[in-house]
N, C-alpha and C positions, 0 to 999 in steps of 0.2 A: 570394350572398356567397361569397368565395373560402375554400375549406377549406385551412387551413395545416397540418393535422396530418400530411399526407403530403409535406410539403416539408422539405428539410434545407439548411442554410446552411453553406458552407465557413467555418471559423473563421479562415482565413488571408487569403482574398481576397474573401469575402462573396458569392460566386456562389451562386445558388439552384438546387437540383435537386429532382427528384421522388425520393422514397425508393424504393429497390429492395429486393425480397426476395432475400436472399443465401443461397447454399448453403454447405456445409461448406468451410472454408479459403478462402472468397471475401472480398474487400473491395472497396468502391467508392472510386474515386479522383476527385479534382477534375480536370476537363479543363483548367482554366486553370493551376493551380499544382502539381498532382500530390499535394496533401495527402490524407490518408485521411479520407473522409467517414463511412464505416460499415465495421464488421467483423462477420463472423458470430460470434456468441457461443455459442449453443447451450445456455446454462444456463437451467433453469427457475427460478422464484422459490424453490422448495424447495431446489434445489441451491445457489443463491446464499446462502440463509440458512444452510444447513448448513456451507458453506465459510467463511462469515463467523464463525460461532460457533467453528469449529475454529481459525480464524486468531486469534480473541481468546484462546483457551486457549494457543496457541503464543506470543502476545505476553506472557502471564504468565510462561511458561517462559523466554522470551528475555530478560526484564527482571529476573527474580529468581533465575535460576540462573547460575553462572559461565560466561562466554564462553570463558575459558581459565584453566588453572592452570599456574603455573611453579614449578620447584623448582631449587635450587642448593645443594649441600653441606648437605643436610638441612633447609634453609629452604624453606618452602612459602608460596605466595601465590596468590590467585585474584581475578578481577575480573569484575564484572557491567557491564551498560550504565550503570547508575546510578553505579557507581564511576568509570567513565571520565568521565562528566559532572561528578561532584564533583571529580575530579582536575583537570579543565580550569578549573573555577570557582575553585580556590584559587590558580591561577597568574596571570600578567599578562594572559591572554587570556580574561577572563571572558565577553566578548561571544560568543566561539566556543562556550563552554559552553552559552549560551542557544540558539544556532542548532542545536547538536548535540542538545540536549534536545528542541527542537521537531521536528526532522527525523527523529529515530530513536525517540523515545518518545511525544511528545504527539500529533503529526499522525497517525501510524498508528492509535493507539487511538481517537482521535476519528472517524477514517474508519470504523473497524469498528463503533463504537457507533452512528453515524448509519446505517450500512447495516443493522444488526440492527434498529434502530427502524423504518426504512422498510420493510424486507422482512417484519418480523413482522406489520405491519398488512396488507401486500400478500398475505400468506398467507391472511389472513382475508377477502380480497376487497375491501379498501378502501385509501384513501390515509391515511397517518399524519398526525396533527395537525402542522402546520408542514412539510408535505411539500416545498413550494417552497423554503423556507429551508434545509431539510436538503440538498436536491439542489444548491443553490447552494454550500453549505459543502463538500459532497463534491467539487465541481469546483474550489473554491478550495484545498482541502487537498491535492489530487492532486500538484501540483509540489513541495509541501513535504515529502512523505513520501519519504525517501531511504534506506530500509532496505538497498537493494542496494549503495549506496555504503559504508555502514557494514559490511556483510558483506564486501565486497572489502577494506576496510581491515583488518578483523579477520583475514582469511585471510593477507594480506600480513604482518601482525605475527606470526602463528603461524609462517610459513615463515622470516621473518627471525630470530626469537628461537630457533628450533629449532637453529640452528648454535651458539648460545652457552649455552643453558640447556635443561633438560628441560621441554618444553612439551607439555601435554595439552589438546586441544580439549575444551570442556565441553558439557554439555547445552544451555546457552544458545546456543552457536554453531550447533548442529544445529537448534534451534528457530528461530533467526534466519534460517537458510537456507530452511527450509520456509515461514516466515512471509513472506519476501521474494517467493517464488514465488506464494503464495496472494494476497498483496496485489496483485501485478501482474495476476493472473487475475480477481479479483473487483472491484477498485477502481481499477485502473490505466487502464482504457479502457472506453468504451462504457457508462458509467453513464447516459447520456442515454436508453438503451433503456427505463429504468424509467418515464419520462414516458409512453411509449406502452403499456407493459404494464398500467398501472393505470388504472381508470376515473376 
């Protein structure tokens, strides 16, 4: 019977390849379409779990501490990510508020909770209950998590408003920047490796 554990399928053109062991800074490309098949990750289960817990703490800071504070003539105001979603929801573009809430608040926290669930059991040497479903949800949520887009928008807003008002970047913005980098590192790619790491 054919052993399929050592095979990898290109997501873009369905070509099948034998898995390769990669070194630092290496990646495997599809010969037909040039898509990335594998990347060297180099993170152990313990490191992934530690980074996931750190990212969850950063998510709390990014969501409940001000992204920026503005002041003009003695009047002060600050805004969190939740405030921005609420502001969009009260206007004529409520649908955009829903998309924003999913992409910058809900999808990232679900990614992190699923990763912590899967990696917590992996640390004990087994697969988590519902492992297959969790892995499928992690793959589904990946394109919906757009923290880096939110971060870029927040930074543009800070620079644009700085010319008219007194703008002070908040703890939430720093946490959002760190969270964006961590999400890309631990959940942005090569989640599939967990299928092979766990018995």
